[in-house]
C-alpha positions in Angstrom: 7.5 -3.4 0.4 4.3 -3.8 -1.5 2.3 -1.0 -3.1 -1.4 -1.1 -3.8 -2.4 1.6 -6.3 0.3 2.5 -8.8 -1.5 5.1 -10.8 0.1 8.5 -11.2 1.0 9.1 -7.5 1.5 5.4 -6.5 3.9 4.9 -9.4 6.1 7.6 -7.9 6.3 5.6 -4.7 7.2 2.5 -6.7 9.9 4.2 -8.7 11.5 5.8 -5.6 11.3 2.5 -3.6 12.8 0.6 -6.5 15.6 3.0 -7.4 16.3 5.7 -4.9 16.1 4.4 -1.4 18.8 2.0 0.0 17.4 -0.7 2.2 14.0 -0.9 0.5 13.1 -3.9 -1.7 10.0 -3.4 -3.7 8.6 -6.9 -3.9 5.2 -6.4 -5.6 2.7 -3.8 -6.8 -1.0 -4.0 -7.4 -3.1 -2.1 -10.0 -6.5 -2.8 -11.5 -5.3 -2.0 -15.0 -3.3 -5.1 -15.7 -1.3 -3.8 -18.7 -0.3 -0.6 -16.9 0.5 -2.5 -13.7 2.7 -5.1 -15.5 4.6 -2.3 -17.3 5.4 -0.5 -14.0 6.4 -3.9 -12.5 8.8 -4.5 -15.3 10.2 -1.0 -15.0 10.6 -1.4 -11.2 11.8 -5.0 -11.4 9.1 -6.4 -9.1 6.1 -8.6 -9.2 2.6 -7.6 -10.4 -0.7 -8.7 -9.0 -4.2 -7.5 -9.5 -5.3 -8.8 -6.1 -4.7 -6.2 -3.4 -5.9 -8.4 -0.5 -3.4 -11.1 -1.6 -0.6 -8.5 -1.7 -1.4 -7.3 1.8 -1.3 -10.9 3.1 2.1 -12.0 1.6 4.7 -13.3 4.1 7.6 -11.8 2.0 6.3 -8.2 2.4 6.5 -6.4 5.7 5.5 -2.8 4.6 2.4 -1.8 2.6 1.8 1.5 0.9 -1.8 2.1 0.1 -2.4 4.7 -2.6 -5.9 3.7 -3.6 -9.5 5.0 -3.3 -10.9 5.4 0.3 -13.7 2.8 -0.4 -11.1 0.0 -0.6 -8.9 1.0 2.3 -10.8 -0.6 5.2 -10.4 -4.2 4.0 -6.8 -3.6 3.0 -5.8 -1.9 6.3 -7.5 -4.6 8.4 -5.9 -7.4 6.3 -2.5 -5.8 6.5 -2.7 -5.0 10.2 -3.8 -8.5 11.1 -0.7 -9.8 9.3 1.5 -7.3 11.2 2.4 -5.1 8.3 3.7 -1.6 8.6 1.4 0.8 6.8 1.6 4.1 4.9 -1.9 5.1 3.9 -2.1 8.0 1.4 -4.8 10.6 2.0 -7.7 10.6 2.3 -7.2 7.8 4.8 -10.9 6.8 5.1 -14.2 7.5 3.3 -15.8 8.7 6.6 -15.1 8.9 10.3 -16.9 5.6 11.2 -14.7 3.6 8.8 -11.6 5.5 9.9 -12.3 4.6 13.5 -12.7 1.0 12.6 -9.4 1.1 10.8 -7.7 2.8 13.7 -9.1 0.1 16.0 -7.7 -2.7 13.8 -4.3 -0.9 13.7 -4.3 -0.4 17.5 -5.3 -4.0 18.2 -2.6 -5.3 16.0 0.0 -2.9 17.4 1.4 -2.0 14.0 2.9 1.2 12.8 0.7 3.3 10.5 1.4 6.6 8.9 -0.9 8.8 6.9 0.9 10.0 3.8 0.5 13.4 2.2 3.8 13.9 0.5 2.9 17.0 -1.5 2.9 18.9 1.8 6.6 18.3 2.3 
């Protein structure tokens, strides 16, 4: 698993993936703030990168969790889907309907699994 966006909410995903769920290997995380990202990576015993597109393209990651701002999601979803990654996209899943439909088209064309996350509802 790789996680893009390990701020307050994304770091919870990272900690759960690294510690609490059998069968998940947290390989890498991405955060713009390098110092904070490296600290979470050390805590979760995974790699750190500041390049989200690179993380979404890695061959050693098959699942991507996107917990980032909607303006960044289209490129990341299209990149990950084109590389056959399973996706969990935290809400909001797109900045507007037009972008959302393009993302959905990329997901459908790639035939990958994608789930919208809104864990606080559960």
